[in-house]
C-alpha positions in Angstrom: -15.2 8.8 31.0 -17.0 11.6 29.1 -17.2 10.1 25.4 -15.3 7.6 25.9 -16.9 3.8 24.8 -14.9 0.8 26.3 -13.3 -1.9 24.0 -15.8 -5.1 24.1 -12.3 -6.6 22.6 -10.1 -5.6 25.1 -7.1 -7.9 25.5 -4.2 -6.8 27.1 -2.3 -9.0 25.9 -2.2 -7.6 22.6 -0.2 -4.3 21.8 -2.9 -2.7 19.4 -6.0 -2.8 21.6 -6.1 -0.5 24.6 -9.0 -0.1 27.0 -11.1 2.9 24.8 -10.1 1.0 20.8 -7.5 0.5 19.3 -3.9 1.6 18.3 -1.1 1.3 15.8 1.9 -0.9 16.1 3.9 2.4 16.5 2.4 5.5 17.7 0.2 7.5 16.1 -0.4 11.5 16.8 -2.6 13.6 15.0 -3.3 16.9 16.3 -6.6 19.0 16.0 -4.6 22.1 15.1 -2.1 20.3 12.9 -5.7 19.6 10.8 -6.6 23.2 10.6 -3.0 23.9 9.7 -3.6 21.6 6.8 -7.1 22.8 6.2 -6.1 26.8 6.1 -3.3 25.6 3.8 -4.6 24.0 1.4 -7.8 27.1 1.3 -5.4 30.0 0.8 -3.2 27.7 -1.6 -6.0 26.3 -3.7 -5.2 23.1 -2.8 -5.2 20.3 -5.1 -4.4 21.9 -8.2 -6.4 20.5 -11.3 -4.9 18.1 -13.2 -2.3 19.4 -16.3 -5.1 18.9 -18.8 -8.3 19.3 -17.0 -10.3 16.5 -14.9 -12.6 15.5 -18.2 -8.9 14.7 -20.0 -7.8 12.8 -17.2 -10.8 11.0 -16.9 -10.9 9.6 -20.4 -6.9 8.7 -20.3 -7.2 7.1 -17.3 -10.5 5.0 -18.2 -11.2 1.6 -20.3 -14.4 -1.0 -20.5 -13.5 -3.6 -18.0 -13.6 -6.8 -19.7 -14.5 -9.3 -16.9 -14.6 -12.2 -19.3 -11.4 -12.9 -19.2 -10.3 -16.2 -17.1 -8.1 -17.2 -14.8 -7.0 -15.1 -11.3 -6.8 -11.6 -12.0 -7.3 -8.1 -10.5 -9.5 -5.3 -11.8 -8.9 -2.2 -10.8 -12.8 -0.3 -10.1 -12.0 2.8 -8.7 -9.7 4.6 -5.6 -9.8 0.8 -3.5 -12.5 -1.0 -5.3 -11.1 -3.5 -6.9 -12.6 -6.8 -8.0 -9.9 -10.0 -7.9 -11.3 -13.3 -8.6 -9.2 -16.3 -7.2 -10.0 -19.3 -8.2 -13.8 -20.1 -8.0 -14.5 -16.9 -5.1 -14.8 -13.5 -6.5 -13.7 -10.3 -3.8 -14.6 -6.6 -4.3 -12.5 -4.4 -2.0 -14.1 -1.4 0.1 -16.6 -1.0 -2.5 -17.3 2.6 -3.2 -19.5 3.8 -5.6 -21.4 6.9 -4.5 -20.7 10.3 -5.8 -19.3 11.3 -1.9 -17.6 10.1 -0.1 -19.0 11.9 2.7 -21.7 11.5 5.8 -23.9 13.4 3.7 -24.5 13.9 0.0 -24.6 17.3 -0.2 -21.4 18.1 0.7 -17.7 16.4 1.1 -14.9 14.5 -1.2 -16.6 15.2 -4.7 -16.0 12.0 -7.6 -13.8 13.3 -10.2 -14.0 9.5 -12.2 -16.6 7.2 -12.4 -16.5 3.7 -11.6 -15.6 1.4 -14.0 -18.1 -0.6 -13.7 -21.4 0.1 -12.2 -22.8 -2.6 -9.3 -25.2 -3.4 -11.7 -22.6 -4.9 -14.1 -20.2 -6.4 -11.7 -20.2 -10.4 -12.0 -21.4 -12.8 -9.1 -19.4 -11.2 -6.0 -18.8 -13.9 -2.9 -17.1 -11.6 -0.5 -16.5 -7.9 0.5 -13.1 -7.7 2.2 -13.4 -4.2 3.7 -10.2 -2.3 5.5 -11.8 0.2 8.1 -14.8 2.5 8.1 -13.9 5.8 7.0 -16.1 6.9 4.2 -14.3 6.4 1.3 -13.6 3.3 2.3 -17.0 1.8 4.2 -19.6 3.6 1.6 -23.3 2.6 3.2 -25.5 3.1 -0.6 -22.8 0.4 -1.6 -22.7 -2.2 1.0 -26.9 -2.1 0.9 -26.8 -3.0 -2.9 -23.8 -5.4 -3.0 -26.3 -6.8 -0.2 -29.9 -6.9 -2.2 -28.0 -7.6 -5.1 -26.1 -10.4 -4.3 -27.8 -12.0 -1.2 -25.4 -14.8 0.0 -22.7 -12.4 0.4 -19.8 -12.6 2.7 -17.5 -10.1 4.2 -14.3 -9.6 6.3 -14.1 -7.7 8.5 -11.8 -6.2 11.2 -13.0 -5.9 15.0 -15.9 -4.1 15.6 -17.5 -3.2 12.3 -20.1 -6.6 12.1 -23.1 -4.9 13.6 -23.0 -2.1 11.5 -22.6 -4.3 8.0 -25.3 -6.1 9.3 -27.8 -3.1 9.9 -26.8 -2.6 6.3 -28.0 -5.5 4.8 -25.2 -8.2 4.9 -26.4 -11.3 6.6 -22.5 -13.1 6.4 -20.3 -11.2 8.4 -17.0 -12.2 10.1 -15.1 -10.0 12.2 -11.3 -10.8 12.3 -8.7 -9.3 14.5 -4.8 -8.6 13.4 -3.2 -12.1 12.6 -6.2 -13.7 12.2 -7.9 -16.0 9.5 -10.9 -17.5 8.1 -11.4 -19.8 5.4 -14.2 -18.6 2.1 -15.1 -21.0 -0.8 -10.9 -22.1 -0.3 -9.5 -18.8 -0.3 -7.8 -17.6 3.2 -8.2 -14.1 4.6 -6.0 -12.9 6.8 -6.2 -9.6 8.6 -2.8 -8.0 9.1 -1.5 -5.2 10.3 -1.7 -1.2 9.4 -1.3 2.0 10.1 -4.0 3.8 10.1 -7.1 4.8 12.3 -10.7 4.8 12.1 -13.6 7.1 12.7 -16.9 7.5 11.0 -18.5 10.0 14.0 -17.7 12.6 16.3 -17.3 10.7 19.3 -15.9 6.7 17.7 -12.2 7.6 16.9 -10.0 4.4 17.4 -13.0 2.6 18.1 -13.2 0.2 15.7 -10.0 -1.5 14.0 -8.4 -1.2 11.0 -6.4 -3.5 8.8 -4.5 -4.5 5.5 -5.9 -8.0 3.7 -3.6 -11.2 2.5 -5.4 -13.6 0.1 -3.8 -16.9 -0.6 -5.1 -19.9 -2.6 -4.8 -23.2 -1.9 -2.4 -23.6 -5.2 -0.3 -21.0 -3.1 -0.7 -17.6 -4.5 -1.1 -14.1 -2.1 -2.4 -11.4 -3.1 -2.1 -7.6 -0.7 -4.3 -5.7 -0.5 -3.0 -2.6 1.2 -6.1 -0.9 2.2 -5.2 3.0 4.0 -2.0 2.4 5.8 0.8 4.8 6.7 4.8 3.5 6.0 5.9 1.6 9.2 8.9 -0.7 8.6 8.7 -2.7 11.3 5.2 -3.8 10.4 6.0 -4.4 6.7 8.6 -6.5 8.2 6.7 -8.4 10.3 3.6 -9.1 7.7 6.7 -10.2 4.7 8.5 -12.7 7.6 5.0 -14.2 7.7 3.9 -14.0 4.0 6.4 -13.0 1.6 6.9 -13.4 -1.0 3.8 -11.8 -2.5 2.3 -12.9 -6.0 0.0 -9.5 -6.8 -0.1 -6.2 -4.4 -2.6 -3.2 -4.7 -1.0 -1.0 -3.0 -1.9 3.1 -1.9 -0.2 5.7 -3.7 -2.7 8.7 -3.9 -3.7 11.0 -1.0 -0.2 11.4 0.4 0.5 15.4 0.6 1.7 17.1 2.3 3.5 15.1 3.9 3.7 16.5 7.2 0.6 16.1 8.1 -0.6 13.0 5.9 2.6 10.6 6.6 1.2 9.4 9.4 -1.5 7.9 8.1 -1.0 7.9 4.0 2.0 6.4 2.3 3.6 7.6 -0.8 4.7 6.4 -4.3 8.3 6.2 -2.9 7.3 4.5 0.5 4.6 2.6 -1.7 7.8 1.2 -3.9 9.5 0.6 -0.7 6.9 -1.7 0.7 7.1 -3.6 -2.3 10.3 -4.3 -1.8 10.4 -5.1 1.7 7.5 -7.6 1.2 9.6 -9.0 -2.2 6.4 -8.9 -4.3 6.3 -10.1 -7.9 3.8 -7.6 -9.5 1.6 -4.6 -8.0 -1.1 -2.2 -9.2 -1.8 1.4 -7.4 -4.8 1.7 -5.9 -6.2 4.8 -4.2 -5.6 7.8 -6.6 -7.5 9.4 -9.4 -11.6 9.3 -8.3 -11.3 11.4 -5.0 -9.3 14.4 -4.2 -8.4 13.4 -0.4 -5.0 15.5 -0.2 -3.1 18.7 -1.8 -1.6 16.5 -4.9 -3.7 16.6 -8.3 -4.5 13.6 -9.3 -2.5 13.0 -12.2 0.7 13.1 -9.9 0.5 9.4 -8.6 1.7 7.2 -11.5 4.2 10.3 -11.9 5.5 9.9 -9.1 5.8 5.8 -8.7 7.7 6.2 -12.2 10.3 7.7 -10.3 10.5 6.1 -7.3 10.7 2.6 -9.0 13.2 3.9 -11.7 15.0 5.8 -8.2 14.5 2.0 -6.9 16.1 0.7 -10.0 12.4 -1.4 -10.2 10.7 -1.9 -13.5 8.0 -0.3 -13.6 6.7 -3.1 -15.2 6.5 -4.9 -12.0 4.5 -1.8 -10.2 2.2 0.2 -12.4 -0.7 2.6 -12.7 -3.1 0.8 -14.6 -6.3 2.3 -16.0 -9.9 2.3 -13.8 -10.9 -0.9 -15.8 -8.1 -2.7 -16.8 -7.0 -5.9 -15.3 -3.7 -8.0 -14.6 -3.4 -11.8 -14.1 -2.7 -13.1 -10.8 -0.6 -16.2 -10.9 -1.5 -19.2 -8.7 1.6 -21.0 -8.8 2.8 -23.5 -5.7 6.2 -21.5 -4.2 9.1 -23.3 -4.2 
């Protein structure tokens, strides 16, 4: 078929595999006319609006210098979906994006409104890159190349279809996983679990590569969840909960959700994020995927407000699901589950 490439990983026994790529556990349809409507409406309404006190004030308010000398299992939020996670002797970076734009070109596309809390040169030694999918705000070629150059022995864990791309970016050790597959690196078990999303990097490669979230488990029993990008699917999250709940620490998307008529198929909002927290029986969580790039119509200072409201509405102590500053960190418990 024209412009369609056969899926070399195709397994007809797996419902998320198709002969030409991958799909979600529940149907997702994003129609071209909806994309045009969304772009037109955000243009005529001048969306997104700036944060309440301006971009400079927002950037100052939501930044702190990271302290990488802190001990123990810990999560630092660097920016957007980029987190540094230390579990035992393994240091992991998720969806590393340090560039000024998330776009196939450097002169156009969504521009960074806040800077990463640390540069690649300032990071401690990193062992693993955990990638969720191939969108430009999650897979940044320049950042991957810099990490591969600085840490030549780094390993990347990626969903199906991204190994060759990462190798071309200079990463020598790349492990591809399908949903529900796992690999152990430096005594940390990485599980690729489903997400409700899609993939595309060019004009004709929609859903040719897989997307995922990540579960990271220590030998001592601690479980950390990284959502990447996902829409809401109760069935999917209950499947994850059946295998991995309770979750000790979660990094859950809370931004890029407006307007809901368009974004609901691909991104959760803060209210759904709290529902996911409850389904996965999370002990602690931080919100991420907000505050850096204006990828949707909400102001970049709105997600923390809605997250606090959602916690109150669902009677969850908001100290358990926080909006933290870029550069801030939280400890991850490492206790054997009862």
